[in-house]
Backbone bond lengths (Angstrom), bond angles and torsions (degrees), N, CA, C in turn:
res aa  C-N    CA-C-N  psi(-1)  N-CA   C-N-CA  omega(-1)  CA-C   N-CA-C  phi
1 M - - - 1.457 - - 1.555 108.53 -
2 D 1.307 115.46 129.79 1.447 122.80 176.39 1.544 111.04 -55.34
3 N 1.358 116.54 136.19 1.430 119.61 -174.58 1.544 112.61 -59.06
4 S 1.285 118.03 -38.97 1.452 119.93 178.68 1.527 112.87 -62.57
5 I 1.346 115.67 -36.79 1.458 119.69 178.56 1.530 109.19 -70.28
6 Y 1.318 114.90 -43.72 1.522 119.83 175.46 1.473 110.78 -53.36
7 E 1.306 120.02 -45.85 1.424 124.19 -178.44 1.547 112.10 -62.24
8 K 1.300 116.30 -36.93 1.461 122.73 176.71 1.505 111.21 -66.91
9 Y 1.356 117.68 -44.21 1.439 120.50 176.05 1.550 111.16 -59.98
10 V 1.315 116.35 -43.52 1.471 122.73 -179.04 1.523 108.59 -64.08
11 L 1.315 119.48 -45.64 1.441 122.37 179.55 1.489 112.12 -62.27
12 A 1.332 115.49 -47.70 1.499 120.34 177.08 1.479 110.89 -56.52
13 G 1.328 117.81 -40.18 1.472 122.28 179.08 1.516 111.71 -64.27
14 K 1.304 117.51 -44.56 1.488 119.29 177.41 1.503 112.26 -62.33
15 I 1.304 116.65 -41.59 1.447 120.91 -178.57 1.603 108.67 -64.47
16 A 1.348 113.68 -46.54 1.478 116.86 -177.91 1.537 110.63 -65.42
17 A 1.299 117.47 -38.58 1.473 120.53 179.01 1.542 110.80 -65.05
18 D 1.320 117.70 -42.31 1.421 119.33 179.27 1.480 111.45 -66.30
19 A 1.328 119.62 -38.13 1.451 123.93 176.21 1.524 113.18 -65.83
20 R 1.325 115.48 -40.31 1.455 121.17 176.96 1.558 110.41 -61.63
21 D 1.333 115.89 -47.24 1.434 117.67 -179.97 1.507 114.63 -69.62
22 Y 1.311 116.43 -29.46 1.443 121.19 171.91 1.529 110.95 -66.81
23 G 1.340 117.36 -43.98 1.438 119.32 176.66 1.485 114.81 -62.37
24 K 1.345 115.90 -36.93 1.439 121.63 177.51 1.516 109.12 -56.67
25 R 1.302 117.31 -43.88 1.497 120.68 -175.31 1.569 109.42 -70.26
26 L 1.349 117.75 -23.29 1.465 121.30 -177.67 1.542 112.60 -79.76
27 I 1.338 114.21 -23.66 1.511 118.20 -173.68 1.525 110.21 -76.90
28 K 1.352 111.89 110.32 1.501 119.31 -179.10 1.554 105.68 -147.80
29 S 1.334 113.68 157.75 1.499 119.12 177.55 1.545 109.22 -55.27
30 G 1.317 114.63 133.41 1.487 119.97 175.31 1.496 112.48 93.53
31 V 1.344 120.93 -17.45 1.431 125.49 -179.30 1.521 107.92 -78.40
32 S 1.315 118.75 140.87 1.505 119.80 -178.16 1.528 112.12 -84.87
33 F 1.334 110.65 147.86 1.529 118.29 174.03 1.496 109.84 -52.95
34 L 1.355 114.97 -45.64 1.480 119.28 -174.07 1.497 112.83 -63.39
35 E 1.311 118.92 -37.57 1.436 123.98 178.74 1.553 109.72 -63.01
36 V 1.281 116.08 -47.05 1.463 120.50 178.83 1.576 111.90 -61.23
37 A 1.316 114.19 -49.94 1.459 118.79 -178.28 1.523 109.30 -60.37
38 N 1.258 118.92 -47.83 1.478 121.05 179.97 1.443 114.58 -62.13
39 K 1.330 117.25 -42.41 1.424 120.63 -179.14 1.550 112.76 -67.89
40 V 1.334 115.80 -42.08 1.462 120.16 -179.65 1.558 109.34 -67.65
41 E 1.287 118.10 -42.34 1.448 119.95 176.61 1.521 112.20 -64.08
42 S 1.315 118.56 -40.27 1.460 120.62 176.80 1.507 111.97 -65.63
43 K 1.314 117.86 -33.37 1.480 120.36 177.92 1.560 109.36 -63.47
44 I 1.329 114.76 -42.92 1.458 118.54 -179.56 1.503 110.78 -61.47
45 I 1.313 114.56 -48.06 1.480 119.13 -178.64 1.509 112.08 -66.31
46 D 1.316 116.56 -40.50 1.477 118.60 178.10 1.529 113.24 -67.21
47 S 1.326 116.27 -20.32 1.496 121.81 175.72 1.570 112.92 -81.27
48 G 1.302 112.39 -4.61 1.465 115.40 176.02 1.537 115.62 100.36
49 A 1.319 118.31 4.12 1.437 123.65 -179.39 1.495 112.34 -105.70
50 G 1.345 116.71 169.60 1.470 119.42 172.41 1.498 109.49 -104.05
51 L 1.343 114.18 172.44 1.431 120.77 179.19 1.492 110.69 -94.33
52 S 1.327 115.23 121.82 1.533 118.96 -178.63 1.482 110.16 -84.56
53 F 1.354 119.36 -15.93 1.485 124.50 174.39 1.498 105.53 -169.95
54 P 1.341 117.55 160.10 1.423 121.43 175.30 1.521 111.76 -63.18
55 V 1.322 119.35 146.24 1.418 123.31 174.14 1.558 109.09 -56.65
56 N 1.257 116.51 124.75 1.462 123.41 179.16 1.557 107.18 -96.12
57 I 1.319 114.90 131.41 1.485 123.78 175.28 1.556 107.09 -127.66
58 S 1.252 114.41 97.04 1.478 120.64 -176.51 1.497 109.88 -109.88
59 I 1.298 115.97 129.98 1.480 123.22 -172.00 1.526 113.92 -110.59
60 N 1.317 115.72 132.35 1.496 122.58 169.50 1.502 110.15 56.60
61 E 1.388 117.47 -114.32 1.468 118.67 -174.64 1.527 113.70 -76.00
62 V 1.324 117.96 -9.47 1.466 120.55 173.42 1.538 108.90 -75.95
63 A 1.273 118.74 115.92 1.429 119.29 -175.14 1.553 111.17 -84.44
64 A 1.277 117.90 -30.75 1.453 123.01 -175.23 1.485 112.43 -168.16
65 H 1.320 116.83 163.78 1.434 127.15 172.53 1.516 113.53 71.15
66 Y 1.350 116.70 61.64 1.452 120.50 162.96 1.512 107.27 -139.84
67 S 1.346 113.00 128.20 1.447 118.39 173.11 1.535 107.61 -132.37
68 P 1.313 118.25 139.12 1.470 118.94 -174.28 1.560 114.50 -64.19
69 R 1.294 116.47 147.62 1.424 121.51 169.51 1.481 112.50 -71.34
70 H 1.358 115.02 174.88 1.502 116.53 -179.85 1.543 110.87 -71.92
71 D 1.349 116.71 -18.97 1.504 119.79 -177.90 1.551 109.10 -116.40
72 D 1.375 118.80 25.83 1.435 122.95 -175.35 1.520 108.02 -67.69
73 K 1.348 116.44 134.89 1.450 121.56 177.57 1.527 115.37 -108.21
74 R 1.298 115.71 1.32 1.451 120.35 -175.46 1.510 112.27 -65.96
75 V 1.357 118.12 142.06 1.409 122.12 174.97 1.562 109.17 -128.71
76 F 1.324 116.31 156.29 1.458 123.60 174.85 1.486 110.00 -63.45
77 K 1.327 116.92 140.37 1.465 122.43 176.46 1.551 110.42 -121.87
78 K 1.307 113.39 152.20 1.452 117.31 177.57 1.515 110.54 -56.35
79 G 1.317 116.38 131.16 1.461 122.93 -178.54 1.507 115.78 94.90
80 D 1.336 116.40 -10.61 1.469 120.66 177.21 1.551 110.07 -60.43
81 V 1.278 118.62 140.45 1.454 125.05 169.90 1.516 108.32 -106.61
82 V 1.322 115.79 108.01 1.443 123.39 -166.80 1.534 109.64 -106.13
83 K 1.354 117.19 124.11 1.460 122.47 168.31 1.509 108.24 -97.40
84 L 1.360 114.32 114.29 1.446 121.29 175.94 1.523 109.18 -100.63
85 D 1.273 118.45 114.02 1.454 125.02 -176.94 1.542 111.09 -115.37
86 V 1.305 118.10 120.99 1.428 124.44 -167.71 1.513 111.41 -129.19
87 G 1.400 116.98 136.97 1.471 120.16 178.94 1.477 111.06 -138.42
88 S 1.305 114.78 138.95 1.465 123.98 173.64 1.511 110.30 -127.98
89 H 1.316 117.52 169.00 1.435 122.41 172.13 1.516 109.14 -151.10
90 V 1.342 116.19 150.46 1.453 125.21 176.16 1.525 104.76 -120.46
91 D 1.291 118.37 107.83 1.466 122.67 -176.04 1.499 114.81 53.29
92 G 1.357 114.74 34.40 1.459 120.90 177.30 1.524 114.16 95.98
93 Y 1.334 118.09 -10.44 1.488 121.48 -178.09 1.510 108.23 -92.03
94 I 1.349 113.83 117.92 1.488 122.44 -155.91 1.496 110.60 -102.27
95 A 1.313 114.19 145.78 1.470 122.85 166.05 1.555 107.61 -123.89
96 D 1.339 113.98 142.04 1.472 120.48 -173.61 1.547 106.12 -140.90
97 T 1.340 115.41 123.15 1.445 119.56 -172.95 1.536 112.88 -149.83
98 A 1.312 117.33 148.84 1.483 119.15 -175.44 1.531 109.34 -147.85
99 I 1.290 112.01 157.60 1.469 124.31 -179.71 1.522 112.14 -145.86
100 T 1.266 117.30 155.05 1.467 121.60 175.31 1.524 111.17 -111.61
101 V 1.296 117.40 134.62 1.434 126.35 177.34 1.476 112.56 -123.33
102 E 1.336 117.42 128.42 1.441 120.12 176.09 1.541 107.01 -100.41
103 V 1.318 118.22 126.24 1.430 120.34 -170.35 1.536 111.61 -91.53
104 G 1.358 112.65 105.79 1.465 119.55 168.18 1.519 114.40 79.48
105 T 1.314 121.13 0.31 1.484 121.82 -179.81 1.543 106.04 -138.74
106 N 1.367 116.52 172.23 1.455 122.34 -177.66 1.532 109.52 -128.05
107 K 1.285 118.48 28.31 1.492 121.02 -175.91 1.501 111.62 -71.40
108 Y 1.294 120.87 -29.76 1.479 124.82 -173.60 1.511 114.82 -111.09
109 V 1.291 115.70 26.05 1.457 121.78 -178.94 1.524 111.20 -55.65
110 D 1.368 113.53 -48.25 1.495 117.76 -178.41 1.464 112.59 -64.52
111 M 1.322 120.87 -37.01 1.400 122.00 -179.40 1.518 110.98 -71.15
112 I 1.331 116.14 -35.77 1.489 119.10 175.38 1.563 108.06 -64.14
113 K 1.304 116.53 -41.48 1.468 119.93 178.85 1.544 111.73 -66.66
114 A 1.323 116.42 -32.84 1.443 120.33 179.95 1.522 111.04 -62.93
115 S 1.327 119.21 -43.58 1.448 119.78 179.30 1.534 110.69 -72.93
116 S 1.309 115.91 -35.84 1.417 121.55 179.49 1.543 111.01 -62.67
117 D 1.342 116.46 -51.32 1.444 122.29 178.99 1.536 112.36 -61.14
118 A 1.334 115.01 -39.06 1.485 121.04 179.97 1.550 107.55 -62.69
119 L 1.353 118.08 -40.72 1.437 118.31 179.05 1.517 110.85 -67.11
120 A 1.339 118.30 -40.23 1.487 120.45 178.83 1.523 110.93 -63.52
121 A 1.364 118.21 -36.89 1.446 121.78 179.46 1.556 109.64 -68.58
122 A 1.324 116.87 -38.12 1.470 120.20 179.52 1.526 111.32 -68.61
123 I 1.321 116.17 -39.74 1.469 120.65 174.51 1.525 112.95 -61.21
124 D 1.284 115.55 -42.21 1.489 120.73 177.63 1.537 111.04 -62.25
125 F 1.291 116.79 -34.82 1.456 121.11 -178.70 1.513 115.04 -83.03
126 M 1.348 115.84 -27.75 1.463 119.73 -176.01 1.501 115.98 -65.11
127 K 1.339 117.88 127.64 1.433 124.33 166.45 1.482 109.08 -161.79
128 A 1.330 118.99 174.69 1.417 119.39 -179.60 1.529 113.28 -58.41
129 G 1.350 116.30 130.42 1.487 119.79 169.85 1.542 110.65 93.38
130 V 1.320 120.97 0.80 1.459 119.07 -176.04 1.540 110.33 -70.09
131 D 1.315 113.54 156.01 1.457 120.83 170.33 1.465 110.87 -79.91
132 L 1.334 116.71 114.70 1.468 121.38 -175.11 1.529 111.49 -69.36
133 S 1.342 115.26 -25.84 1.494 117.46 176.56 1.590 110.17 -66.27
134 E 1.333 113.96 -37.07 1.442 119.55 176.41 1.519 111.16 -65.23
135 L 1.344 116.57 -41.48 1.393 120.24 176.38 1.555 111.76 -60.22
136 G 1.335 115.36 -40.58 1.457 119.83 175.07 1.533 111.69 -58.95
137 R 1.301 115.65 -41.57 1.484 121.70 178.89 1.498 109.40 -59.17
138 I 1.352 117.91 -45.22 1.472 121.51 -178.48 1.460 109.74 -62.07
139 V 1.352 117.80 -45.69 1.503 122.57 178.56 1.520 110.75 -59.45
140 K 1.293 114.58 -46.53 1.496 118.90 -177.74 1.574 110.69 -62.62
141 E 1.314 116.38 -46.07 1.428 120.28 -178.48 1.578 110.79 -64.87
142 T 1.258 116.21 -37.03 1.479 119.90 178.51 1.498 110.62 -64.10
143 I 1.327 115.79 -48.54 1.471 120.01 -179.71 1.558 111.21 -66.38
144 N 1.339 117.59 -40.66 1.482 122.33 -179.98 1.504 110.17 -64.38
145 S 1.384 118.03 -29.21 1.453 119.07 -177.84 1.519 113.54 -68.01
146 Y 1.302 115.00 -15.22 1.478 122.87 176.04 1.531 112.13 -94.37
147 G 1.329 115.66 -4.19 1.442 120.65 179.44 1.541 113.12 91.20
148 F 1.341 116.99 15.23 1.465 120.71 -177.50 1.520 111.43 -118.57
149 N 1.309 118.15 176.35 1.424 122.32 179.01 1.522 112.42 -116.21
150 P 1.346 117.35 141.51 1.432 118.03 170.15 1.537 109.62 -75.72
151 I 1.313 117.80 157.22 1.484 120.38 174.77 1.540 107.79 -86.84
152 D 1.332 114.61 119.32 1.451 119.48 -168.10 1.528 112.48 -77.14
153 N 1.348 119.30 -23.20 1.463 119.98 -175.01 1.489 110.90 -112.85
154 L 1.357 119.94 23.28 1.430 123.78 166.59 1.529 108.50 -118.33
155 T 1.286 116.22 130.39 1.516 120.94 -173.05 1.518 110.03 -130.86
156 G 1.307 114.73 156.31 1.437 121.39 164.29 1.550 109.46 -69.75
157 H 1.330 116.74 -179.93 1.446 117.23 -172.35 1.555 109.41 -161.22
158 S 1.298 115.32 154.38 1.462 121.08 174.06 1.477 110.97 -79.63
159 L 1.328 115.85 154.87 1.487 124.97 -177.44 1.526 109.01 -120.42
160 Q 1.293 115.69 139.41 1.462 121.36 169.63 1.521 109.36 -134.89
161 K 1.328 116.15 174.79 1.449 122.26 -175.09 1.548 110.30 -57.28
162 Y 1.297 116.28 116.11 1.475 123.38 -179.12 1.495 114.53 65.00
163 V 1.364 117.51 11.86 1.509 118.12 -178.95 1.534 103.93 -127.80
164 L 1.328 114.28 118.33 1.471 123.08 -175.07 1.523 111.91 -78.44
165 H 1.311 115.56 -36.76 1.505 119.94 177.15 1.496 107.58 -124.76
166 S 1.387 117.14 101.73 1.445 118.71 -168.16 1.530 114.95 -106.40
167 G 1.325 117.32 15.33 1.433 117.18 172.53 1.466 119.52 127.51
168 L 1.334 116.91 -46.56 1.469 122.60 -176.90 1.518 109.26 -81.58
169 S 1.335 116.73 125.51 1.490 122.00 -178.42 1.518 111.10 -104.36
170 I 1.302 117.63 135.18 1.427 124.31 -177.15 1.563 109.65 -109.70
171 P 1.282 118.98 96.35 1.490 123.54 -170.79 1.497 114.31 -71.28
172 S 1.297 116.94 156.18 1.427 123.56 171.08 1.507 114.42 -105.93
173 V 1.373 115.80 7.49 1.463 121.23 176.91 1.534 105.69 -143.84
174 P 1.334 115.18 157.20 1.467 116.82 178.66 1.527 111.08 -58.19
175 D 1.298 116.91 130.30 1.484 121.66 -175.50 1.444 108.31 -123.09
176 F 1.331 115.28 174.90 1.492 119.38 173.67 1.562 105.69 -62.91
177 P 1.321 117.38 136.45 1.484 118.21 179.53 1.542 111.75 -53.36
178 Q 1.311 115.64 129.28 1.441 119.95 -179.94 1.547 109.70 -89.08
179 R 1.318 114.89 138.18 1.493 119.50 179.53 1.497 106.77 -65.72
180 I 1.356 119.53 -39.07 1.432 122.39 -176.79 1.510 109.00 -82.74
181 K 1.320 115.20 128.99 1.460 121.54 179.65 1.504 109.34 -119.25
182 P 1.307 117.08 152.65 1.525 114.74 -178.39 1.464 109.24 -69.25
183 K 1.342 116.79 147.87 1.466 122.38 -179.50 1.527 108.28 -123.18
184 A 1.322 115.19 164.20 1.466 119.92 -179.24 1.554 107.60 -59.91
185 G 1.323 113.38 136.86 1.461 120.65 -177.76 1.500 115.63 94.37
186 D 1.380 116.27 -14.42 1.456 118.18 176.66 1.523 109.49 -65.34
187 V 1.319 117.19 147.44 1.449 122.04 174.97 1.543 106.74 -114.94
188 I 1.345 115.37 127.58 1.469 120.94 -167.23 1.512 109.79 -137.76
189 A 1.342 115.05 134.61 1.483 121.55 171.49 1.528 107.58 -97.18
190 I 1.359 115.45 119.21 1.423 121.46 178.37 1.558 106.18 -103.93
191 E 1.334 119.01 129.20 1.470 118.98 -175.46 1.523 112.98 -151.59
192 P 1.355 113.42 84.57 1.500 115.98 176.53 1.518 112.32 -70.79
193 F 1.345 112.40 145.55 1.474 118.86 173.61 1.518 109.69 -119.69
194 A 1.282 117.57 136.93 1.472 121.79 177.60 1.483 110.07 -116.60
195 T 1.324 116.48 150.27 1.504 119.27 -178.61 1.478 111.84 -152.89
196 N 1.356 117.87 156.38 1.438 122.04 173.77 1.544 106.77 -99.22
197 G 1.319 116.99 11.69 1.488 120.75 173.61 1.506 111.43 -94.17
198 M 1.331 118.08 -149.67 1.451 123.25 -173.19 1.528 111.21 -83.91
199 G 1.297 119.77 -15.90 1.450 122.17 -179.35 1.523 115.55 86.61
200 H 1.318 115.83 38.54 1.422 123.06 -178.09 1.546 107.36 -151.88
201 V 1.316 117.93 142.93 1.464 121.58 176.36 1.505 109.64 -113.47
202 I 1.319 113.75 151.09 1.460 122.80 174.05 1.490 108.07 -126.41
203 S 1.292 118.68 163.33 1.466 127.46 -177.49 1.498 108.42 -77.82
204 G 1.368 114.19 135.57 1.483 118.95 175.61 1.571 108.10 -119.07
205 E 1.294 114.85 -149.50 1.440 120.54 -179.90 1.537 111.98 -65.83
206 G 1.327 115.04 174.35 1.437 118.30 -178.18 1.567 111.68 -67.27
207 S 1.315 113.72 152.95 1.464 124.01 -171.60 1.471 113.37 -96.74
208 N 1.393 117.63 -13.53 1.475 122.71 -172.56 1.550 108.82 73.76
209 I 1.297 118.02 20.66 1.502 123.33 178.43 1.526 105.43 -122.75
210 Y 1.329 116.72 132.51 1.444 124.78 -173.18 1.509 112.97 -129.03
211 L 1.330 116.87 163.03 1.431 120.62 176.73 1.562 108.34 -146.07
212 C 1.290 118.49 134.10 1.455 122.27 177.58 1.499 109.14 -73.47
213 N 1.385 120.24 131.15 1.394 127.78 174.01 1.553 108.78 -101.53
214 K 1.317 117.56 93.95 1.465 120.31 179.74 1.495 108.10 -78.33
215 T 1.285 120.06 93.54 1.395 124.97 -177.73 1.518 112.03 -129.59
216 F 1.379 115.86 -179.86 1.434 121.21 175.24 1.514 111.21 -64.60
217 R 1.301 118.97 -18.92 1.452 121.56 178.39 1.545 114.75 -54.40
218 T 1.285 114.76 -31.82 1.433 119.58 179.70 1.520 112.67 -52.85
219 K 1.330 116.59 -42.07 1.425 120.88 179.51 1.504 115.52 -70.60
220 L 1.355 113.20 -17.46 1.455 117.41 -179.39 1.522 112.66 -87.88
221 V 1.305 119.17 -6.01 1.475 124.48 -179.39 1.523 107.30 -79.07
222 R 1.302 118.51 115.06 1.413 122.70 -175.72 1.556 114.23 -76.53
223 D 1.327 112.64 -33.60 1.484 119.53 179.96 1.539 109.67 -72.81
224 K 1.279 117.11 106.86 1.491 121.02 -177.50 1.541 111.27 -60.90
225 R 1.301 115.52 -29.99 1.452 118.72 179.45 1.513 111.22 -58.50
226 Y 1.322 117.06 -44.53 1.481 122.18 -178.92 1.522 109.53 -70.05
227 Q 1.301 116.86 -34.33 1.501 119.33 174.16 1.517 110.23 -59.09
228 I 1.326 116.09 -46.04 1.482 121.63 -178.48 1.511 108.79 -65.06
229 I 1.303 117.87 -44.38 1.489 121.85 -176.16 1.532 107.31 -65.60
230 F 1.322 117.76 -44.61 1.498 120.27 -179.80 1.524 110.21 -62.16
231 N 1.293 117.59 -44.26 1.446 122.01 179.06 1.514 112.35 -61.21
232 K 1.290 117.46 -31.53 1.444 119.97 175.29 1.553 111.48 -70.03
233 F 1.346 117.30 -38.86 1.479 120.68 175.74 1.540 105.74 -61.83
234 V 1.361 119.35 -45.79 1.456 120.05 -176.98 1.514 111.35 -60.71
235 R 1.338 117.98 -43.56 1.474 120.25 -179.67 1.498 110.57 -64.38
236 E 1.311 119.20 -36.24 1.447 122.20 -177.48 1.503 112.96 -75.79
237 Y 1.407 117.65 -41.74 1.472 118.30 -167.84 1.557 112.66 -117.67
238 G 1.375 115.60 -13.39 1.418 118.99 175.58 1.535 113.41 59.93
239 T 1.341 114.85 -127.31 1.469 121.05 -174.95 1.482 111.41 -102.30
240 L 1.352 119.27 9.99 1.464 120.68 -179.30 1.575 111.26 -105.78
241 P 1.310 116.80 154.38 1.471 118.23 178.39 1.482 112.60 -64.95
242 F 1.297 115.67 156.16 1.553 121.46 177.44 1.492 109.79 -140.69
243 A 1.348 115.41 162.70 1.439 123.51 -175.17 1.506 111.25 -99.55
244 Q 1.301 116.64 149.16 1.503 123.01 173.21 1.513 107.94 -54.94
245 R 1.291 120.06 -41.91 1.428 120.63 -176.88 1.570 114.76 -65.83
246 W 1.399 112.99 -27.92 1.452 116.00 176.50 1.531 108.31 -73.44
247 S 1.295 118.52 -33.71 1.473 120.96 -177.76 1.486 110.90 -67.61
248 Q 1.357 118.36 -23.31 1.441 119.08 175.49 1.518 114.04 -62.60
249 K 1.322 116.89 -22.75 1.439 120.35 177.11 1.524 112.06 -78.72
250 L 1.343 116.40 -17.43 1.441 119.77 175.13 1.525 111.40 -88.64
251 F 1.313 114.77 -44.76 1.504 120.18 -175.81 1.478 108.58 -137.92
252 E 1.302 117.39 128.23 1.469 121.52 -176.77 1.540 110.54 -61.91
253 N 1.358 115.76 -35.76 1.509 121.98 177.78 1.450 111.02 -102.25
254 S 1.330 120.75 45.42 1.434 122.70 -171.95 1.525 112.94 -65.84
255 D 1.309 120.23 -26.09 1.487 122.31 -179.92 1.530 109.46 -57.68
256 I 1.335 115.23 -41.85 1.481 119.00 179.43 1.541 111.97 -61.10
257 F 1.326 114.66 -42.88 1.451 119.89 -177.22 1.536 110.12 -72.10
258 L 1.318 115.67 -37.52 1.499 118.30 178.98 1.471 112.14 -64.73
259 R 1.323 117.64 -43.25 1.492 122.43 176.00 1.554 110.93 -60.12
260 K 1.284 116.42 -45.55 1.455 121.17 -177.82 1.539 112.48 -66.20
261 L 1.343 115.19 -46.00 1.424 119.27 -179.99 1.555 112.59 -68.70
262 S 1.338 114.45 -31.94 1.518 117.61 172.79 1.490 110.18 -65.40
263 F 1.313 116.26 -42.73 1.512 120.20 -179.60 1.550 111.14 -61.17
264 L 1.338 114.34 -36.41 1.481 120.53 -178.75 1.511 110.88 -78.48
265 G 1.315 118.87 -10.41 1.455 122.77 -179.68 1.515 113.90 83.40
266 L 1.310 116.83 13.54 1.453 120.18 -178.58 1.539 114.19 -89.55
267 I 1.402 113.85 -20.81 1.413 122.63 175.57 1.538 111.19 -128.88
268 K 1.281 116.03 135.05 1.494 120.86 174.94 1.500 110.67 -92.57
269 H 1.315 120.09 129.60 1.390 124.93 173.04 1.513 109.24 -102.31
270 Y 1.304 118.17 109.82 1.500 120.44 -177.12 1.541 108.71 -66.45
271 P 1.353 115.22 138.94 1.481 117.91 172.95 1.535 108.89 -85.68
272 Q 1.337 116.15 156.83 1.413 120.64 167.93 1.522 109.60 -65.03
273 L 1.279 119.38 144.71 1.485 122.84 179.64 1.524 107.72 -106.04
274 I 1.326 116.93 115.53 1.495 123.91 -168.30 1.480 108.97 -117.39
275 E 1.338 117.26 133.08 1.469 121.87 175.96 1.523 108.49 -58.71
276 A 1.357 114.38 131.10 1.473 118.87 -169.49 1.462 115.73 -61.21
277 K 1.338 119.85 -28.19 1.433 124.85 177.32 1.525 113.70 -107.33
278 K 1.343 112.42 16.79 1.476 120.94 -179.84 1.504 112.65 62.02
279 G 1.327 115.61 31.16 1.465 120.12 177.11 1.530 109.04 -74.31
280 I 1.342 114.72 154.63 1.485 121.50 175.03 1.564 106.88 -70.75
281 V 1.339 113.31 142.26 1.472 118.51 -175.67 1.567 107.61 -125.17
282 T 1.322 115.39 139.64 1.463 121.81 171.75 1.534 106.86 -121.60
283 Q 1.369 113.69 159.08 1.462 118.82 -177.81 1.528 109.20 -150.14
284 K 1.308 116.78 150.04 1.461 120.28 168.07 1.566 106.27 -147.85
285 E 1.334 113.15 138.97 1.464 116.53 -171.83 1.565 108.98 -144.48
286 H 1.373 113.15 139.25 1.465 121.42 170.32 1.510 108.56 -131.98
287 T 1.319 116.67 154.77 1.417 124.97 167.76 1.552 109.51 -97.98
288 V 1.352 114.41 135.22 1.428 120.18 -177.43 1.549 109.01 -128.92
289 I 1.346 114.83 153.15 1.423 122.59 166.63 1.496 110.92 -105.57
290 V 1.334 116.88 120.25 1.464 119.50 -175.50 1.489 111.66 -75.68
291 T 1.339 115.55 141.67 1.482 124.36 176.20 1.468 109.26 -126.28
292 E 1.327 117.71 172.86 1.476 122.17 -179.80 1.544 111.40 -63.65
293 E 1.344 115.26 -34.03 1.462 121.20 -174.94 1.501 113.67 -102.60
294 G 1.299 120.48 -9.31 1.472 121.65 -177.13 1.487 110.76 174.06
295 C 1.272 118.55 -132.99 1.484 123.31 178.04 1.550 109.79 -156.66
296 E 1.285 113.05 154.71 1.445 122.37 177.80 1.564 110.49 -107.84
297 V 1.272 118.60 118.95 1.499 122.21 175.78 1.494 109.21 -75.01
298 T 1.315 116.00 124.97 1.494 118.77 175.64 1.479 115.95 -96.60
299 T 1.304 116.93 -12.56 1.495 121.66 -175.01 1.506 112.26 -116.03
C-alpha cells in the first residue's frame, strides 16, 4: 500500500473512532436519535473527513441499517440496546466502526462482551492468507461460549476507495472455504453480531438509508426530470450510501423523489435488518489493514 494512502486510512480511522466514542457519550435516556446522528456526523465533518455512510442507530432487535429521518421524534429509552455504527473517509479511503451501548441498565453486559471478545479473537487471527471459514469458526465459538448465537447472514467486508462493500466477506460462522483470501494491504471491516435470538436477520421496513445505482436503467427513464434529479444525487453522494435527511438539503420534497427513483430501480433503499425471532442484538466493529504477520486496527 502506498504510504500516502496508508496515512489516509489511518487518519480516517482516528476520526471515525473519535466520533464513535463521542457518540457513545451522547447516548442517554431521553436524548433523540436525530441529535446523536447529527452531532456525530458534524464531528466527522469538522475533523476534516467525509461521511462514508449515515450514522446508523439500531435498537434492540434491529441489528443494523437504521438512520433517523429529518423529522424523527424517537428518543433513547432506559433498557435500549443501541448499536452505533459510524463511518468516515479521507479522499475516499474509508473507516467503519461500531459499538454497542446499553442505556441505563446492565442486563446485556455479557452479550456486549460476547461480540467484543469475538472481534478481538478475529483480529488476533487475521493476517494475509488466512482461511476466513476458520475465522468464522473462532467468532462463533467465542460468542457461543457466552451462551449466545452469532448472526449467520451478517458479515464483515472489505473496503476500497469510495466503495463500502467491495467483495470480500468476513463471516461470523464457519462457511464454505472461500477461494479468495485476505492479502497484505487489504482493508477490512470485521463486525461480529451476538444475539439471544436464532442468529439470523430478515429484512424489515425501510432504513432511511439509500444508495445510487448507476446502471443502464438511467437511459431507460423517459421523464427527463427524474434523470436530472437522479444525476444530482449521483453528483452529491457518488458511490456511498446517503440518508433521507441529507437529501432534504437537496430537495424540499425529497421523499417523493426517493420513492420514485427507488421504484425505477435507480436508487436502492436499504431495509432494516431485524433478528428473525426478535432477539436482542449486540455488535462491535473495527477496520483493520491486513499485513503478512497480522493486522493493524485503524479505528
